[in-house]
DOKE-651103 format. One line per field, with one value per residue (C-alpha): residue in three letters; y, z, x; residue number from 1. Coordinates in Angstrom, 2 decimals, always signed. Layout:
// residues N
res <- (ala; ...)
Y <- (Y; ...)
Z <- (Z; ...)
X <- (X; ...)
n <- (NUM; ...)
// end
This chain:
// residues 76
res <- (unk; unk; unk; unk; unk; unk; unk; unk; unk; unk; unk; unk; unk; unk; unk; unk; unk; unk; unk; unk; unk; unk; unk; unk; unk; unk; unk; unk; unk; unk; unk; unk; unk; unk; unk; unk; unk; unk; unk; unk; unk; unk; unk; unk; unk; unk; unk; unk; unk; unk; unk; unk; unk; unk; unk; unk; unk; unk; unk; unk; unk; unk; unk; unk; unk; unk; unk; unk; unk; unk; unk; unk; unk; unk; unk; unk)
Y <- (+23.89; +22.74; +19.31; +19.03; +19.91; +17.31; +14.74; +15.64; +15.39; +11.93; +10.72; +11.87; +10.30; +6.92; +7.12; +7.80; +4.84; +2.64; +3.97; +3.40; -0.22; -1.01; +0.87; +1.27; -1.72; -0.08; +0.48; -0.71; -1.15; +2.68; +2.51; -0.84; +0.48; +3.57; +1.77; -0.99; +1.65; +3.51; +0.46; -0.45; +2.81; +2.61; -0.47; +1.02; +1.44; +5.12; +5.54; +3.57; +4.68; +3.78; +0.88; +2.95; +5.48; +2.79; +2.39; -1.04; -1.65; -4.40; -3.79; -4.77; -8.20; -9.27; -12.72; -13.33; -13.02; -15.12; -17.80; -17.99; -17.99; -20.91; -22.88; -22.64; -25.91; -25.89; -23.07; -23.75)
Z <- (-5.53; -3.25; -2.89; -6.66; -6.83; -4.25; -6.11; -9.24; -7.69; -6.22; -9.47; -11.32; -8.90; -9.25; -13.04; -12.77; -10.55; -12.88; -16.06; -14.57; -13.43; -17.05; -18.86; -16.95; -16.28; -13.07; -11.31; -7.91; -4.59; -4.21; -7.54; -6.57; -3.16; -4.63; -7.53; -4.99; -2.43; -4.93; -6.26; -2.74; -2.12; -5.16; -3.85; -0.50; -0.11; +0.16; -0.89; +2.09; +4.56; +8.18; +8.49; +10.35; +7.33; +4.50; +2.70; +3.76; +6.69; +8.97; +12.69; +14.69; +16.17; +13.68; +12.74; +16.33; +17.45; +14.55; +15.34; +18.98; +18.14; +15.65; +18.48; +21.03; +21.42; +19.28; +16.83; +13.35)
X <- (+2.63; +5.37; +3.70; +3.71; +7.34; +8.22; +6.26; +8.00; +11.51; +10.76; +9.28; +12.45; +14.79; +12.90; +13.04; +16.86; +17.29; +15.28; +16.97; +20.56; +19.57; +18.51; +21.20; +24.16; +26.48; +28.06; +24.64; +24.64; +22.96; +21.94; +19.82; +18.39; +17.19; +15.66; +13.92; +12.63; +11.64; +9.64; +7.90; +7.03; +5.55; +3.28; +1.66; +0.74; -3.20; -3.22; -6.72; -8.31; -10.90; -11.18; -13.63; -16.19; -16.42; -16.58; -19.89; -21.27; -18.94; -19.68; -19.94; -16.92; -17.28; -20.13; -18.36; -17.57; -21.29; -22.50; -19.86; -20.93; -24.68; -24.17; -22.37; -25.22; -27.20; -30.32; -29.10; -30.18)
n <- (1; 2; 3; 4; 5; 6; 7; 8; 9; 10; 11; 12; 13; 14; 15; 16; 17; 18; 19; 20; 21; 22; 23; 24; 25; 26; 27; 28; 29; 30; 31; 32; 33; 34; 35; 36; 37; 38; 39; 40; 41; 42; 43; 44; 45; 46; 47; 48; 49; 50; 51; 52; 53; 54; 55; 56; 57; 58; 59; 60; 61; 62; 63; 64; 65; 66; 67; 68; 69; 70; 71; 72; 73; 74; 75; 76)
// end
């Protein structure tokens, strides 16, 4: 419940800043910073998994081993 209330408050703050930037001629740096910060947070990859837990994840160092194997003499 508390998490939803905090999310709603932050969303309302962002919409207030965006509306002031569009509609109020005296909107300033505060509204711009809030709107830009909210947009920046929206593009964060918050639904990512650690590479080790992802389906089909490649082992660490796989490309390095393949590169070294290809550079050995007689490797084809």
